[in-house]
N, C-alpha and C positions, 0 to 999 in steps of 0.2 A: 464315536466322535468324528466329525468331518475333518479331512486333511486340509490344513491351511497352507497355502502357498503364496509367495510374493507375486503380485499381479504384474509381471513384466510384459512389456510389448514384445512381439516376436523377435525383433532384431536385438533387443536388449537381453533377452534370455540367452541368445547365442553368445553375446559378449560376456555374459556372466559365466557361461560354461568355458569359454576361452580363458577367462581370468582364473578359474579354478584349475584348469589344466596347466596353467603356468607354474603351479606349485607355490610353496611358501615364499620363494624369493620374489615372486611377482607382487606380493602384498606390500604396500608402502611401509607397513610397520616393520618389515624385515630390514629396512634401512633406518629404523628408529624415527621416522617422520611423524609429525603430529597426526593423531588418529581422526580428528574431526568429530562432529556431533551428528548422531547420538553415540557413536562407537565408544568415545572416551568414557561414557557413563557405565558401560558394561564390560570394560576391560577388567581383568582380574588383578587390579591394583587399587589400593585404597585412596581415598581423597578426603579432604576436610572442607567444610562449608563455614563461611563467615558472613554474617548478615548485618547490614547497617540500614539506615533510613533510605538511602538512595541506591544501594548496590547489594547484590549477592555475589560473593567471590567463592570460587571453588579452586583449591590447590590439589593437584594430582601427583601421585608418586611417579607415574610414568613420565620420564624425561623432564620433570618439573614443569609440565604444562599447566596452565590455569585457564579459567574462564572468569571474566568480569562482566556481570550482567547488570546493566543499569535498570532500576525500577522507578525512574523519575520521569517517565514519559518521553524521553529523548528518542530520536529517530535513527535508523541504521545509517551507516556511512554510505555516501552516494558514489557508485561506480567502483567500489573496491571489493575484492574477494579475499577471503581468509581461510586458511586451513581449518581453523576452529570455528568458522562462520562468524556472523555478527548476531549476538544474542541481545534481546530486549525483553524485559520481564514486566509483569503486572500481577496484581493480586486479584483473584476472584474468590471472595470469601476467604477460606483458609487455604486455598490452593494457590501456589505460585505457578503462573503460566508464562512460559518463555517461548517467544517466536525467534527462530534461528534462520537467517537468510544469508545471502552473499557468500555462499560456499565455494571453495576451490574444488573443482571436479576431480582432483587427483586422489582424494581420500576414498577409502572403501568403507562399507558399512560393517564388515566383519572379515574374518580370515578365509571365508568360503567364496570370495570373489563377488559378493553382492556389492553393487556400486550405484552411483547416482550421477546426475549431470549438474551443471551450474545453475539449473532451475530448481534445485532442491529447496524445499521449505520444511522445516521440522518444527512442530508445535509440541512442546513438552509440558507436562503437568506434574507437579510435585505436591503430594498431599500426605501429611502426617496421619497415619492410621493408628499409631500408638506412640509411646514415648521414645521408642528406639527404631521405628520403621517408617520410611517414606515409601508410599506407593508411587512408582515412577511410570509414566506413560509417555510415549512419543508417537505422534502421527506423522507419517512420511508422505509428502506430496511432491511429485516430480513428474509433470506431464510429458517431459521428453523421454522418460524411461519407463514409467508405470502407467497402467491403464486407469488406475484410480488410486486414491489415498489408502494407506494401510497403517495399522497400529501395532506397536509392541508394548508390553507391560511387564513389570517386574518389581520386586521389593528391593529397596536399598536399606541395609541394616547398619545401625550404629554399632561401632565396636568400642565398648567401654574398657576393653583390655589394652587398648593402644593409647599411649600418652601423646603421640604426635605422628604425623606423616613423615616418613623418611624420604630419601632420594633413590630413584632408580635411574641412573644416568646411562641409558641404554647404549647410546652411540659411543660414549667414552669407554664403557666396559667392552664393547665390541672391538674397538680399535686397540685397546690395551691387549686383549686376548689375541688379536691377530698380529701384534707387533708393529702396528702403524702409529701408535702413540707410546713412546718408550719411557720406562721408569727412570726417574732421576733420584738415585739413592740418597743424595745429600739433603734433599728437601721433602721427598715423599715420606709419608708415614708407612712404616714397615712392620708394625706390631709392637707390643709393649716391651719386648726384650731388646729392641733395637733403638728405643727412644733415647736420645742423648741428654734430655733434660726431664726433670720431674714434671708431671702434668700439673696444671693449676689446681688449687684446692677446690672441692665441690662448693657450689653456691650455697649460701646460707638461706634456708627457707624464709621468706618474708610473708607478711599478711597479704591476703588477696587484695588486688587493686581496688581503689575506691571507684564509685560509679563514674562512668565516662563523662557525665555532666559536670563533674568537678575538675576536669582536666582540659587542657587545650585540645581543640579539634584539629588533628593532623590529616584528616581524610582529604584526599584530593590528588591532583595530577601535578607532578613536579619534574624538573630537570635541573641537574647540577650546573651551576656556572663554574665549570671545573678548572678554568685557567690552564688548560692544556695538560691536566694531570695524567691523561691516558698516554701521553708522550713524555712524561717526566715530571717529577714533583718540584724540582728547582726551576728557577727562571731559565728559559732556554729559547734559542732562536736558530737552531741548526737547520741546514738544508734538508729537504725531502721529508720533513715532518712538520706538523703545525707548531707554531711558536706557543709560548705559555708564559704567564705572568709569575708562575711559581705559587705553590700552595703549601709548601713546607713551612711550618710555623717555628718548630724547635726540634733539634738544632738546625743550623743553617744548611747543612748537607747531611745526607743519610749516613749514619754511623756504622758503615759496613765492617764486618770482619774481613781480613785479607782474602780468604778463599772466595768470599761472596763478591768482592770487587772483581776478581778474575772471572767469576761466573757471569757477572753482568756484562763485562767486556766481550766474552764469548757469545752471549746472546745477541749482541749487536752485529755479528757476522751475518751476511745474507743467508747462509745455509741454516741458521738457527731460527729464521722466521717461521719455519714449519713447526717448531717446538712450542710456540705460543698457543696455549689451549684455545684462545678465542679464535684463532685461525681455523680451528676444527669446529667452531661454533659450540664449544663447550661453555658452560656457565662461567661468569667472570670471577666468582668468589668474593670474599669480603676483605677489604673494602671496595675492590675494583668495580663491582657491579653498580655502585652508586655514581661513579664519575666517568664511566664509558659514555661516549656522546650519544646517549639514548635515554628517553624519559622513563619514568616509573610512576606507579600509582600506589598511594598509601591507603590501606584499609584499616581503620581503627575501631575496635570494639572495646567493651569494658574489660575483656580478659586477654586480648591479643592485639598486636600490631603486625600487619602483614604488608610486605612490600612486593608488588608485582612489577617485574621488569619487562620492558617492551621486547627485549631479546629473548623472551619466553623462559623466564625462571622466576622463582619466588623465594621469599624468606619469611618465616614465621617466628615471631618473638612473643612467647607467652609472658604475661604480666603477673602471674599468680605466685611467683616466688619458688616455683618448682626447680628441682636440681637439674644440672646438666646431664646429658647422656653419659654413659660409661666411656672412659677414655679410649677404649678399643673401637668405638664406633666413630668413623671419620667420614666427613661429608665435604663435597665441593663448596657448599655455602656455609659449612660449619653448623654449630648448634648455638642459637642465639637466645638470650633471656633478657627481658626488658624490665625497667622499673622507672618510676617517676621521681625526680628530684626537683620539687617545685614544679615549674612549668616545662622543665626539660625532660625529654625522654632519653634515658641512658640505656644503651643496648650493649651487652657483653657477648662476644662470640668466641667460642673455643671449638675444639674437635675438628679443626680444618684438616684436610688430607694432604696439604702441601703441594698439590698439583698445579695450582694457579700461578700465573705471573701477576705482578702488580700493575703492569702497563705494557705498551708495545715496545718500549725500549729496554725491557727485560729486568726491571727492578724486582728483587728477589723476596719471596716470602716462603716460609716452611710450615711443616705440620705443627711446629711448636708455637706458632703465633697465637697471641691473645689480643683481640681487638676490642677496644672500648670506644663506642660511638656516642655522640651527644647530638640530639636533634632539638634545637631551641627555637621556638617561634619568635619572629621579629616582625617589624612593621610591614604591612601590605599582605599579610598572609603567607610570607615566605618563611624559610627556615635557615638558621645557621647550623652548618654541619661541621663537626670536629671528630677526628678519629685518632686515637692513640694506639700505636702498634708496638707491642712488646714481643720480640722474637729472638731468644737467646741463641738459637742456632745460626742466625744470619747476622745479627746486629750486636754492637757492644752496649747499647742502651736503648730505651724506648724513644720513639719519635712521633711527631704530631703533624697532621695536615688539617686544613680548615678551608671551607668554601661555602658560598651561599647555595641554597637549593631554592630555585625560583618556581613559584606556583604558576602553572600554565593554564591557558584556556584550551578548549578542545578535549579530546579523549585519548586514552591509551589505544594504540593500534596493535598490529602484530608484525613482528619481524621474523620471517621464515628463513633464518640464517642457514640452518643445516639443509633445509629442503632446496634452497637456491644457491648453495655455495659453489662458486665457480673458480675460486682462487686457490683452494688447497692443493689441487693437482700441480699448479705451477710452482708453489712453494716446495712441494715434495720433489719435483724435478730438479730444482736448484740444490736442495740438500743432497739428493742422490748423486748429482754430478760432482759436487764437492767431495763426497766420500770416495767416488771412483778416482778422483784426482789425487787422493791421499794414499792410495794403495801402492 
């Protein structure tokens, strides 16, 4: 059998050898950066595919990366590059063909130093060859790096033993292990023996959802009219932060327990800015991911509602009445289950890990939180959003926020927060200086 090699130009082969000699730390994945396409398709992490009339969405376990592939004939973004590229799909018979352009040239094709330029074009083909197998093929064209196009091919196997894709928050785990993101014992989940409250009762299985044609169509691109919620739920107009009209519906102020009042006051000290997980570009959690000043795209099928956030995270809500994950499995975005109440989508989220903040002014949420969200269609294709938060570790009673979710024109782009984060070092310097002063 002939030996097949990647057709590098001479200079590029030298560069590839230098990349390989740089060792594992030279690989962008060593910093938990987005893998790019096609590499994300053959990482050893599972993913889930959701298909609608106008889009194919893929949610990946690795760093909660996703791909949103329009199949409606739209054109790539003009003049923008993305770590995950810009994917546009079409159907050729039974094969989904995806053209991926506008690549950021900082991604690698694998861990062996194989690389590309900003001229990369990837043509993918997805073809079902049996009920549980997709034949995947990707043709790589990059005239700056290779002498000719070349093709890879592999099967993608359906895993019927998995009920859902979980999270692998690579950077969060890396920083926790290295001591750069420190445990907060009062709010973080520490195991079943340390839980201060009983977990919520398991979900009662419900009949499978009715066909999507009998339900409102929530598919589309939205942004919260959040009233400054990312800087406080009550009405506020403090210096140095954006003002807000207030989104707290009931009660009129957050019903904190005394210890949590002190914790929030502490979080407003300059040296605590480093402790906000979003400063590290970790995911926002629930409900914060909805009202950070960044849009999101809802993908709705008959069996799932998926929310894709521009800051590169996702949340999957099955509609099949399935039970929640075991209480010992804790996730940044929690475990969500959806159901329809008339035209309103109701989403319950449990199994949070307690590592998130609710906003930049340090409002507190813990691992014991139970969040019930309501997405109700209103005039103009918009949604009314309501979230009831019950957290007996932090609050004396449940509380509710509400805001409009405005349907947007345009498309979801990509925020490479982790890859381009320039602020975290300064926040760490402030924290470290404060700690030195306390010695």
